[in-house]
N, C-alpha and C positions, 0 to 999 in steps of 0.2 A: 776775232777770237774772245771770248769772255774771260772773266777773271778767273773762274775755276779752271778752264782749259789752258790757260797762261801759267797758272801755279804748277799744273800738272807737267806742262812742258818744261818749266825752269828746273823741277825736281829730276825729271827723266835726263834733262841734258846734264845737270850735276852730276848724278850718278854714272852717267855714260863717260863724262870727263874724267871722273876719278877712277874709272876703270881703264882709261887710256884710249877709250875709242875716239877717233878724231872726227869729231861732228862740230859743226858751228852753229846749228839752229835745230829744232825739234818742232815739226809741223803737227798739227791734231791728227792728220790721216796717216802718219807714219807708222809703220808696224815696228812694235818693240823689239821683236826677235830677229825677222827677217830682214829689215831694212837697217835698223840700228845697231844690232848685233847684240843685244842684251842676252843674259843667261837668266835662268830661273832664280838663282840667288840674288841678281841683280833686280829682278822685279820684286822680290822680297823685301828688299832695302826700300826701294821706291814706295811699295805699300806702306812700310813701317813709318817713313817719313811723311806721307801723305795723311797716315792715320794721326800723327802727331800734330800736322797743321791743321787738320779739318775736325779733329776729335770724334770722329765716327769711323765705323768699320763696315763697309757696304758687303764685304765677303762673308760675314758671320751668317746672315740669314737672307739678304736681298738678292745678291748677285754671284754667280758662280765665278770662281777665279779663273776657270778654263776659258770664260768667254771674254777676256780681255785680250786684244790683239793690238790695239792702237792707243795712242795718247787720248783720242777721243773717246774711246771705251772706258779708260780710267775716269775722266772726267764726269762722263755719264753716271758711272756707278757710284761716284761720291756724290753726284747731284742727288740720285735716287736716296742715297743714305741722309742726306742732308735734310731733304724733303721729308722722309719719314719721321724725323725728330722734330717737325715743326708742328 
């Protein structure tokens, strides 16, 4: 797992824990809604935290938010946005 995926997993785990979801770790291929049990408001919080961390918004123009299903999808979206700013 690379650093970006690791940070995304960490933030997803933090939000899930705050929400009271009993989960010990988050793998890159885990589905955010179906497996972890997050809701759309939880995803909005995760995205806000990730934008604060990486200072980019991949969903403004690059990636449709509806394409995000897994932690890897999140990491890939942020990688695209970071790459676009370089």
